C-alpha positions as CSV (number, residue, x, y, z in Angstrom):
1,M,-13.3,10.1,7.8
2,F,-9.8,8.7,7.3
3,V,-8.7,5.4,5.6
4,D,-5.5,3.6,6.2
5,S,-4.8,2.2,2.8
6,H,-2.0,-0.1,3.8
7,C,-1.3,-2.0,7.1
8,H,-0.3,-5.4,8.4
9,L,-2.6,-6.1,11.3
10,N,-2.0,-9.8,11.2
11,F,1.6,-9.3,12.4
12,P,2.4,-10.6,16.0
13,Q,2.5,-7.1,17.4
14,Y,-1.3,-7.0,17.2
15,A,-2.1,-10.5,18.4
16,D,-3.6,-9.4,21.7
17,T,-4.5,-5.7,21.0
18,L,-7.0,-5.7,18.1
19,D,-10.0,-4.6,20.1
20,A,-8.0,-1.8,21.7
21,L,-6.5,-0.8,18.3
22,R,-10.0,-0.7,16.7
23,A,-11.2,1.5,19.6
24,E,-8.3,3.9,19.0
25,M,-9.1,3.9,15.3
26,S,-12.7,5.0,15.9
27,E,-11.6,7.7,18.3
28,A,-9.2,9.0,15.8
29,G,-11.8,9.1,13.0
30,V,-10.2,6.2,11.0
31,D,-13.1,4.3,9.8
32,R,-11.5,1.7,7.4
33,A,-8.2,-0.2,6.8
34,L,-6.8,-2.3,4.0
35,C,-4.9,-5.3,5.4
36,I,-2.0,-6.3,3.1
37,S,-0.8,-9.8,2.4
38,T,3.0,-10.4,2.1
39,T,3.0,-14.3,1.7
40,L,0.6,-17.0,0.7
41,E,1.2,-18.6,4.0
42,E,-0.1,-15.6,5.9
43,F,-3.0,-14.9,3.6
44,P,-5.6,-16.9,5.6
45,Q,-4.9,-14.7,8.7
46,V,-5.1,-11.5,6.5
47,H,-8.3,-12.6,5.0
48,D,-9.7,-13.6,8.3
49,L,-9.4,-10.0,9.5
50,A,-11.3,-8.8,6.5
51,T,-14.1,-11.2,6.9
52,R,-14.3,-10.8,10.7
53,Y,-14.5,-7.0,10.7
54,D,-16.7,-5.0,8.4
55,N,-14.4,-2.1,8.0
56,F,-11.3,-4.1,7.1
57,W,-10.4,-5.4,3.5
58,A,-7.6,-7.7,2.2
59,T,-5.2,-8.1,-0.6
60,V,-3.4,-11.2,-1.8
61,G,0.3,-11.2,-2.8
62,V,3.9,-12.0,-2.0
63,H,6.2,-9.2,-1.0
64,P,9.3,-8.9,-3.3
65,D,11.7,-9.2,-0.1
66,N,10.2,-12.6,1.0
67,E,12.4,-15.5,0.1
68,G,12.0,-19.2,1.1
69,V,8.1,-18.9,0.9
70,Q,5.6,-20.5,-1.4
71,E,6.1,-18.9,-4.8
72,P,2.8,-17.7,-6.2
73,T,1.3,-19.0,-9.4
74,L,-1.2,-17.1,-11.5
75,E,-3.9,-19.5,-10.3
76,D,-2.9,-19.0,-6.7
77,L,-3.4,-15.4,-6.8
78,V,-6.5,-15.4,-9.1
79,S,-8.3,-18.0,-7.0
80,R,-7.7,-16.1,-3.7
81,A,-8.6,-12.8,-5.3
82,A,-12.1,-14.2,-6.0
83,L,-12.7,-14.6,-2.3
84,P,-15.0,-12.1,-0.4
85,R,-13.5,-8.8,0.6
86,V,-10.3,-9.3,-1.3
87,V,-9.9,-6.0,-3.3
88,G,-6.3,-5.9,-4.5
89,I,-3.2,-7.8,-5.7
90,G,0.0,-7.3,-3.7
91,E,1.9,-6.1,-2.2
92,T,4.2,-6.8,-5.1
93,G,7.0,-5.1,-6.9
94,L,10.8,-4.9,-6.8
95,D,13.3,-4.2,-4.0
96,Y,17.0,-4.1,-4.7
97,Y,17.9,-2.5,-1.4
98,R,19.0,-5.7,0.2
99,L,21.0,-7.2,-2.7
100,G,24.1,-7.9,-0.4
101,E,26.6,-9.5,-2.7
102,R,24.1,-10.4,-5.4
103,S,23.8,-8.5,-8.7
104,V,20.6,-7.0,-10.1
105,D,20.8,-9.8,-12.8
106,E,20.5,-12.4,-10.0
107,M,17.2,-10.9,-8.9
108,A,15.4,-12.2,-11.9
109,W,13.2,-14.3,-9.5
110,Q,11.8,-11.1,-8.2
111,R,11.0,-9.7,-11.6
112,D,9.4,-13.0,-12.6
113,R,7.2,-12.9,-9.3
114,F,6.2,-9.4,-10.1
115,R,5.2,-10.3,-13.6
116,V,2.8,-13.0,-12.2
117,H,1.2,-10.4,-9.9
118,I,0.7,-8.0,-12.8
119,R,-0.9,-10.7,-14.9
120,A,-3.2,-11.6,-12.0
121,A,-4.3,-7.9,-11.8
122,R,-5.0,-8.0,-15.6
123,Q,-7.1,-11.2,-15.2
124,T,-9.0,-10.2,-12.2
125,G,-9.3,-6.4,-12.9
126,L,-8.2,-5.7,-9.3
127,P,-5.6,-2.9,-8.6
128,L,-2.0,-3.6,-7.8
129,V,-0.3,-2.5,-4.5
130,I,3.3,-1.7,-5.6
131,H,6.3,-1.7,-3.5
132,T,9.5,-0.4,-5.1
133,R,12.8,0.4,-3.5
134,M,16.0,1.2,-5.4
135,A,14.4,-0.5,-8.4
136,S,12.0,2.2,-9.9
137,D,13.4,1.9,-13.5
138,D,12.7,-1.8,-13.6
139,T,9.5,-1.5,-11.8
140,L,8.1,1.0,-14.3
141,A,9.5,-0.9,-17.3
142,I,7.8,-4.2,-16.3
143,L,4.7,-2.4,-15.4
144,K,4.5,-0.9,-18.9
145,E,5.4,-4.2,-20.6
146,E,3.1,-6.5,-18.6
147,G,0.3,-4.1,-17.7
148,Q,-0.3,-3.0,-21.3
149,G,-2.2,0.0,-20.1
150,E,-4.8,-2.3,-18.5
151,V,-3.7,-2.3,-14.9
152,R,-4.2,0.3,-12.2
153,G,-3.2,0.5,-8.6
154,V,-1.0,2.5,-6.1
155,F,2.7,2.9,-5.4
156,H,2.5,2.5,-1.6
157,C,4.8,4.1,1.0
158,F,6.2,6.3,-1.7
159,T,9.9,7.5,-1.2
160,E,11.0,7.9,-4.8
161,S,11.6,11.1,-6.8
162,E,9.3,13.4,-8.6
163,A,10.2,11.9,-11.8
164,V,9.2,8.4,-10.7
165,A,5.9,9.9,-9.3
166,R,5.2,11.5,-12.6
167,A,5.8,8.3,-14.4
168,A,3.6,6.4,-12.0
169,L,0.8,9.0,-12.5
170,D,1.2,8.8,-16.3
171,L,0.6,5.0,-16.0
172,G,-2.7,5.8,-14.1
173,F,-1.5,4.9,-10.6
174,M,-2.1,6.6,-7.4
175,I,0.6,7.6,-4.9
176,S,0.3,6.7,-1.2
177,F,2.2,8.6,1.5
178,S,3.1,7.1,4.9
179,G,4.4,8.5,8.2
180,I,7.8,9.1,6.4
181,L,6.1,12.3,5.1
182,T,6.3,13.7,8.7
183,F,10.0,12.9,9.3
184,K,12.3,15.9,9.7
185,N,14.7,14.6,7.0
186,A,12.0,14.0,4.4
187,T,12.2,17.4,2.7
188,D,12.5,15.9,-0.8
189,L,9.5,13.6,-0.2
190,R,7.4,16.6,0.9
191,D,8.3,18.4,-2.3
192,V,7.0,15.3,-4.2
193,A,3.8,15.3,-2.1
194,R,3.3,18.9,-3.2
195,F,3.6,17.9,-6.8
196,V,1.2,14.9,-6.7
197,P,-2.5,16.0,-7.2
198,I,-4.6,15.4,-4.1
199,E,-7.0,13.6,-6.4
200,R,-4.3,10.9,-6.9
201,C,-3.1,10.6,-3.3
202,L,-3.8,7.9,-0.7
203,I,-2.6,7.9,2.9
204,E,-1.3,4.9,4.9
205,T,0.6,3.8,7.9
206,D,2.3,0.7,6.8
207,S,1.7,-0.5,10.4
208,P,3.5,-1.7,12.4
209,Y,6.3,0.2,10.8
210,L,7.2,3.9,10.2
211,A,5.1,5.6,13.0
212,P,4.7,9.3,12.1
213,A,5.9,12.1,14.3
214,P,5.3,12.6,17.2
215,H,5.1,8.8,17.6
216,R,8.4,7.7,15.9
217,G,9.9,4.7,17.5
218,K,6.6,3.3,18.6
219,T,4.6,0.4,17.1
220,N,2.5,2.1,14.4
221,S,-1.3,2.0,14.3
222,P,-4.0,2.9,11.7
223,A,-5.1,5.3,14.4
224,Y,-2.0,7.4,13.5
225,V,-2.9,7.9,9.8
226,P,-4.5,11.3,10.6
227,F,-0.9,12.6,11.3
228,V,-0.1,11.8,7.7
229,A,-3.2,13.6,6.6
230,R,-2.3,16.7,8.6
231,Q,1.1,16.8,7.0
232,L,-0.4,16.4,3.6
233,A,-3.0,19.1,4.3
234,E,-0.2,21.5,5.4
235,L,1.7,20.9,2.2
236,K,-1.4,21.3,0.0
237,G,-2.9,24.2,1.9
238,L,-6.0,22.3,2.7
239,D,-8.0,21.5,5.7
240,V,-7.2,18.1,7.2
241,N,-10.9,17.1,6.9
242,D,-10.8,17.8,3.2
243,V,-7.7,15.7,2.9
244,G,-9.5,12.9,4.8
245,R,-12.6,13.1,2.5
246,I,-10.6,13.2,-0.7
247,T,-8.2,10.4,0.0
248,S,-11.1,8.3,1.3
249,A,-12.9,8.8,-2.0
250,N,-9.7,8.1,-3.9
251,F,-9.4,4.7,-1.9
252,E,-13.0,3.9,-2.6
253,D,-12.6,4.6,-6.3
254,L,-9.4,2.6,-6.7
255,F,-10.6,-0.5,-4.8
256,S,-14.2,-0.2,-6.0
257,L,-15.7,0.0,-2.6
258,V,-19.2,1.3,-1.8
259,R,-18.9,4.6,0.0
260,A,-19.6,4.4,3.7
261,H,-22.3,6.8,5.0
């Protein structure tokens, strides 16, 4: 019924708990999850999850925050994207939150990396999984320039303004909401969620981070994605089962997956 469209189940927190986690997912009605790559070094582990379990899929990409890792070439991404059960490029994007003493100009390497991912999405036809933090203007500008109207995807763990959401929607992207939507101080984000049409929404956990209320402070799990769905249902005036059904269909359409019966 529910799909976790973004999680990191290869992280050490889950090393010895995958069987229990999958049982909890089943009990919570969460029947699928997309496992997200953040480095090329970890991609084999992410891909292994997707090939070992029939309700997991994988992406290939290098997170904008990751430094000192293998820098992806276009061929690196395209070749891995051709492997079975790889359905997206990313997560990729821009993140100026941790500039420190650096200037935005000094983050050119991040923008170059983002461009490589967009070109891989254009070449493969796979959707992009976008991460943007305090960099929305540059993120949107580069998407317009490099995407040339030919790429699609999702802005994951959305925390930006309604104006950014509108611009992403105009580019044909979906918007994914995480457990942040349930946080007490997320009033502005809930307003954004009201604005985004349900037909353009995905839900996610970003596990192991950002556990939704009432589980804040705990290690997150795909089993908690229904809490995001409940909050979205309340904002939209919908039944939670309808939110599960619609966001699952959105996920299937974006990532070109055969619908599970």
